[in-house]
C-alpha positions as CSV (number, residue, x, y, z in Angstrom):
1,M,40.7,-27.9,-8.9
2,I,37.1,-26.7,-8.9
3,R,35.7,-30.1,-9.7
4,K,37.9,-31.6,-6.9
5,S,36.7,-29.0,-4.4
6,I,33.0,-29.7,-5.3
7,S,33.5,-33.4,-5.1
8,K,35.2,-33.1,-1.7
9,Q,32.2,-31.0,-0.5
10,A,29.8,-33.5,-1.8
11,S,31.6,-36.4,-0.2
12,A,31.8,-34.6,3.1
13,G,28.0,-34.0,2.9
14,L,28.5,-30.2,2.5
15,P,26.5,-28.2,0.0
16,S,28.3,-26.8,-3.0
17,P,28.5,-23.0,-3.5
18,A,25.6,-23.2,-6.0
19,E,23.5,-25.3,-3.7
20,A,24.3,-22.9,-0.8
21,W,23.2,-20.0,-2.9
22,I,20.0,-21.7,-3.9
23,D,19.2,-22.6,-0.3
24,R,19.9,-19.1,0.9
25,Y,17.6,-17.6,-1.6
26,R,14.9,-20.2,-1.0
27,H,15.0,-19.3,2.7
28,D,14.8,-15.6,2.0
29,G,11.8,-16.0,-0.3
30,G,13.9,-16.8,-3.4
31,L,13.6,-14.7,-6.5
32,R,9.9,-14.0,-5.7
33,R,10.8,-10.6,-4.3
34,Y,12.0,-9.6,-7.7
35,V,8.9,-10.9,-9.5
36,V,7.0,-7.7,-9.0
37,Y,9.7,-5.7,-10.8
38,L,9.9,-8.2,-13.7
39,A,6.1,-8.1,-13.9
40,F,6.2,-4.3,-14.1
41,A,8.7,-4.4,-16.9
42,L,6.8,-7.1,-18.8
43,I,3.4,-5.3,-18.5
44,L,4.9,-2.0,-19.5
45,A,6.6,-3.6,-22.6
46,T,3.4,-5.4,-23.5
47,F,1.2,-2.3,-23.4
48,S,3.8,-0.3,-25.1
49,I,3.6,-2.6,-28.1
50,I,-0.1,-3.2,-28.1
51,L,-1.1,0.4,-27.5
52,H,1.7,2.1,-29.4
53,D,-0.8,3.9,-31.6
54,D,-3.0,4.9,-28.7
55,G,-0.4,7.0,-27.0
56,F,0.3,4.7,-24.1
57,L,4.0,5.8,-23.9
58,S,3.2,9.5,-24.3
59,S,4.4,11.7,-21.5
60,S,0.9,12.9,-20.7
61,N,-0.4,9.3,-20.3
62,L,2.6,8.2,-18.2
63,L,2.1,11.2,-16.0
64,N,-1.6,10.3,-15.7
65,I,-0.6,6.7,-14.6
66,G,1.6,8.2,-11.9
67,R,-1.1,10.4,-10.7
68,Q,-3.6,7.6,-10.5
69,A,-1.1,5.4,-8.7
70,A,-0.2,8.0,-6.0
71,P,-3.0,7.5,-3.5
72,I,-2.9,3.7,-4.1
73,A,0.8,3.7,-3.5
74,V,0.6,5.7,-0.3
75,M,-2.2,3.5,1.1
76,A,-0.2,0.4,0.0
77,V,2.8,1.5,2.1
78,G,0.5,1.8,5.2
79,M,-1.2,-1.5,4.5
80,A,2.1,-3.2,4.2
81,F,2.9,-2.4,7.8
82,A,-0.5,-3.7,9.0
83,L,-0.1,-7.0,7.1
84,A,3.5,-7.3,8.2
85,A,2.3,-7.2,11.8
86,G,-0.3,-9.9,11.1
87,E,-3.3,-7.6,10.9
88,I,-5.4,-6.1,8.1
89,D,-7.1,-2.8,7.7
90,L,-10.4,-2.8,5.7
91,S,-11.4,0.7,6.7
92,V,-8.8,2.5,4.6
93,G,-11.2,3.5,1.8
94,S,-13.6,5.2,4.2
95,V,-10.7,6.9,6.0
96,V,-9.7,8.4,2.6
97,A,-13.2,9.9,2.2
98,L,-13.4,11.2,5.8
99,S,-9.9,12.8,5.7
100,S,-10.7,14.6,2.4
101,L,-13.8,16.1,4.0
102,V,-11.9,17.1,7.2
103,A,-9.2,18.7,5.1
104,A,-11.7,20.6,2.9
105,E,-13.6,21.8,6.0
106,I,-10.6,23.1,7.9
107,V,-8.6,24.5,4.9
108,G,-11.3,27.0,4.2
109,N,-11.2,28.5,7.7
110,H,-7.7,27.9,9.0
111,G,-5.3,27.4,6.0
112,F,-3.7,24.5,4.2
113,L,-1.4,23.3,7.0
114,A,-4.2,23.2,9.6
115,G,-6.3,21.3,7.1
116,A,-3.7,18.7,6.4
117,L,-2.8,18.2,10.1
118,A,-6.5,17.9,11.0
119,A,-7.0,15.2,8.4
120,L,-4.0,13.3,9.5
121,G,-5.0,13.6,13.2
122,T,-8.5,12.3,12.4
123,S,-7.1,9.3,10.5
124,A,-4.6,8.6,13.4
125,L,-7.5,8.6,15.8
126,V,-9.3,6.0,13.7
127,G,-6.1,3.9,13.7
128,I,-5.9,4.1,17.5
129,V,-9.5,3.0,17.9
130,N,-8.9,0.1,15.5
131,G,-5.7,-0.9,17.3
132,F,-7.1,-0.8,20.8
133,I,-10.2,-2.7,20.0
134,T,-8.2,-5.3,18.1
135,V,-5.6,-5.8,20.8
136,K,-7.4,-5.0,24.1
137,V,-10.8,-6.5,23.3
138,R,-9.2,-9.2,21.2
139,I,-11.5,-8.9,18.2
140,P,-9.8,-9.8,14.9
141,S,-8.8,-6.7,13.0
142,F,-10.7,-8.0,10.0
143,L,-14.0,-7.6,11.9
144,V,-13.0,-4.4,13.7
145,T,-11.9,-2.6,10.6
146,L,-14.9,-3.9,8.7
147,G,-17.2,-2.4,11.3
148,M,-15.2,0.8,11.3
149,L,-15.6,1.0,7.5
150,G,-19.3,1.2,7.9
151,I,-19.2,3.7,10.8
152,I,-16.8,6.1,9.0
153,S,-18.7,5.7,5.7
154,G,-21.9,6.8,7.5
155,I,-20.2,9.7,9.1
156,A,-18.8,10.8,5.7
157,R,-22.2,10.6,4.1
158,N,-23.8,12.7,6.9
159,W,-21.0,15.3,6.9
160,N,-22.5,17.5,4.2
161,D,-25.6,15.7,3.1
162,L,-23.7,13.9,0.3
163,Q,-22.5,17.2,-1.1
164,S,-18.9,17.8,-2.1
165,L,-16.9,20.4,-0.2
166,P,-14.8,22.6,-2.6
167,I,-11.2,23.5,-1.7
168,R,-10.3,27.0,-2.9
169,N,-6.8,27.1,-1.4
170,D,-4.2,27.1,-4.2
171,R,-1.3,26.3,-1.9
172,F,-3.1,23.2,-0.6
173,S,-3.9,22.0,-4.1
174,G,-0.4,22.8,-5.4
175,I,1.4,21.0,-2.6
176,F,-0.8,18.0,-2.4
177,G,-1.8,17.2,-5.9
178,A,-2.3,19.8,-8.6
179,G,1.2,21.3,-8.5
180,G,4.6,20.1,-9.2
181,L,8.3,20.7,-9.3
182,G,9.0,21.7,-12.9
183,P,7.5,18.9,-15.1
184,V,7.3,16.4,-12.2
185,S,3.9,16.2,-10.5
186,S,3.8,16.7,-6.7
187,L,2.0,13.4,-6.5
188,L,5.0,11.6,-7.9
189,I,7.2,13.4,-5.4
190,W,5.0,12.2,-2.6
191,I,5.2,8.6,-3.8
192,I,9.0,8.8,-3.6
193,V,8.9,10.5,-0.1
194,V,6.4,8.1,1.4
195,G,8.1,5.1,-0.1
196,A,11.5,6.1,1.2
197,L,10.2,6.8,4.7
198,G,8.3,3.5,4.7
199,H,11.4,1.6,3.6
200,I,13.6,3.2,6.2
201,A,11.0,2.6,9.0
202,L,10.6,-1.1,8.0
203,H,14.2,-2.1,7.4
204,H,16.4,0.4,9.3
205,L,14.5,1.1,12.5
206,R,14.1,-1.2,15.5
207,W,10.3,-0.6,15.3
208,G,10.2,-2.1,11.8
209,R,12.1,-5.2,12.9
210,H,9.6,-5.5,15.7
211,V,6.7,-5.3,13.3
212,L,8.1,-8.1,11.2
213,S,8.9,-10.2,14.3
214,T,5.5,-9.8,15.7
215,G,3.8,-10.8,12.4
216,A,6.1,-13.8,12.0
217,D,5.6,-15.2,15.5
218,R,3.9,-13.2,18.2
219,D,4.7,-15.6,21.0
220,A,8.3,-15.7,20.1
221,A,8.4,-11.9,19.8
222,S,6.8,-11.5,23.2
223,A,9.3,-13.9,24.7
224,A,12.1,-11.8,23.2
225,G,10.8,-8.8,25.1
226,I,8.8,-7.0,22.3
227,N,5.6,-5.3,23.3
228,T,3.6,-6.9,20.6
229,A,0.3,-5.2,21.6
230,R,2.0,-1.8,21.1
231,V,3.5,-2.9,17.8
232,K,0.1,-4.1,16.4
233,I,-1.6,-0.9,17.5
234,S,1.1,1.3,15.9
235,A,1.0,-0.7,12.7
236,L,-2.8,-0.1,12.4
237,V,-2.2,3.6,13.2
238,V,0.3,3.8,10.4
239,S,-2.1,2.2,8.0
240,A,-4.8,4.7,8.9
241,I,-2.5,7.7,8.7
242,A,-1.4,6.6,5.2
243,A,-5.0,6.3,4.1
244,G,-5.6,9.8,5.6
245,F,-2.7,11.2,3.6
246,A,-4.0,9.5,0.5
247,G,-7.3,11.4,1.1
248,I,-5.3,14.6,1.3
249,L,-3.7,13.9,-2.0
250,L,-7.0,13.1,-3.7
251,A,-8.5,16.3,-2.2
252,G,-5.6,18.3,-3.4
253,R,-5.7,16.9,-6.9
254,L,-9.5,17.3,-7.3
255,S,-9.8,20.4,-5.1
256,I,-12.8,18.8,-3.3
257,G,-13.6,16.7,-0.3
258,R,-16.2,14.0,-1.0
259,H,-17.9,11.2,0.8
260,D,-17.0,8.5,-1.7
261,L,-13.4,9.3,-2.4
262,G,-11.3,6.2,-2.2
263,E,-14.2,3.8,-1.5
264,D,-13.3,1.5,-4.3
265,Y,-9.5,1.4,-3.6
266,L,-9.5,-1.3,-0.9
267,L,-9.1,-4.4,-3.2
268,T,-6.7,-2.5,-5.4
269,V,-4.5,-1.6,-2.4
270,I,-4.5,-5.2,-1.0
271,A,-3.6,-6.5,-4.5
272,A,-0.8,-4.0,-4.8
273,V,0.7,-4.9,-1.4
274,V,0.5,-8.7,-1.9
275,I,1.8,-8.6,-5.5
276,G,4.7,-6.5,-4.1
277,G,5.9,-9.3,-1.9
278,T,4.1,-8.7,1.4
279,N,2.9,-11.9,3.1
280,L,-0.8,-11.7,3.7
281,F,-0.3,-13.5,7.0
282,G,2.4,-11.4,8.4
283,G,6.2,-11.6,9.0
284,R,7.4,-10.3,5.6
285,A,6.8,-7.0,3.7
286,S,8.3,-4.9,1.0
287,V,7.6,-1.2,0.8
288,F,9.2,-0.7,-2.6
289,G,7.3,-3.8,-3.8
290,A,4.1,-2.3,-2.6
291,V,4.7,0.9,-4.5
292,T,5.6,-1.0,-7.6
293,G,2.5,-3.1,-7.2
294,A,0.5,0.1,-7.0
295,L,2.1,1.3,-10.3
296,I,1.2,-2.0,-11.8
297,M,-2.4,-1.8,-10.8
298,A,-2.6,1.8,-12.2
299,M,-0.9,0.8,-15.4
300,L,-3.3,-2.2,-15.8
301,N,-6.3,0.1,-15.3
302,N,-5.0,2.6,-17.7
303,G,-4.1,0.0,-20.4
304,L,-7.4,-1.7,-20.1
305,I,-9.2,1.6,-20.6
306,L,-7.2,2.4,-23.7
307,M,-8.0,-1.1,-25.0
308,G,-11.7,-0.2,-24.7
309,L,-12.6,-2.7,-22.0
310,E,-15.7,-1.9,-20.0
311,V,-15.6,-1.3,-16.2
312,A,-17.0,-4.8,-15.6
313,D,-14.1,-6.4,-17.5
314,Q,-11.6,-4.3,-15.5
315,L,-13.1,-5.6,-12.3
316,I,-12.8,-9.1,-13.6
317,A,-9.1,-8.6,-14.4
318,R,-8.5,-7.0,-11.0
319,G,-10.2,-9.9,-9.3
320,V,-8.1,-12.5,-11.1
321,I,-5.0,-10.7,-10.1
322,I,-6.0,-10.6,-6.5
323,I,-6.8,-14.3,-6.4
324,L,-3.5,-15.2,-8.0
325,A,-1.6,-12.9,-5.6
326,V,-3.4,-14.4,-2.5
327,A,-2.8,-18.0,-3.8
328,L,0.9,-17.2,-4.1
329,S,1.0,-15.7,-0.6
330,M,-0.8,-18.8,0.9
331,R,1.7,-21.1,-0.9
332,E,4.6,-19.2,0.6
333,A,3.0,-19.3,4.0
334,K,2.7,-23.2,3.8
335,E,6.3,-23.5,2.6
336,T,7.6,-21.4,5.5
């Protein structure tokens, strides 16, 4: 009966159930959206075997990987929205540094909550400036945020004459980095919270659908009544706020604000987002994929260090991963 049904479908020019399944998954990005999770499992298993005697699977080392991944994961969630809208934010690293300095400055005089809100407000302002210049002046976000990177880096360096600002507020440090809930670090909790909020915003809110529609085809989105200018601005604001919150987490973990915090995170964040399934050219994004990509990058960094590789070798490995991820993204863009 099954063979007769399939033969009838074939003779009528209709796809078989298997062919329909393959076509549907090819249209939806295929199994590529699961590749990041398979890669995570494969890398974890490989390092577990190779570095078994070096304590890779020890609870302290796994916790360290999670702590290292936390700011990258938070930034990756924000970057996913910017890329999904067809934009990019190169200023995130400098925003991390600036927000850590703002938090350190305000916490000492007005408490932990005021410090956190001031840091988030500052980063939101940066995002608004990036968005308005990109949309209203019509300068590509690549150039706008590249220029903003230099401006904010200069401000951060002049803030305290290249000196770190200590944070002596135990509540701030406990909530945003050094504390935890039992054996679970607060940084891991924040990864879960930010990832869940990002997933809900992207896939269950109208705004998230507008972001994806704008990135996929801005003209079509405008014709459908979507205010694409507002969407792009808001996506860049979200990216900046996420970077600001990452700065708060780093400041809480290290108990300092510093002008160079997060400066070397940009390429890692972009790699994490693209590896996680977000299209570099807009229209498709995965928040959970971005978080998993951040964990992969942190795990790679940790494993390479345990293997005794020098910093230069780690940079080479990271660069290869970025090239492969971008090549895959470009291939997908051509296919669609």
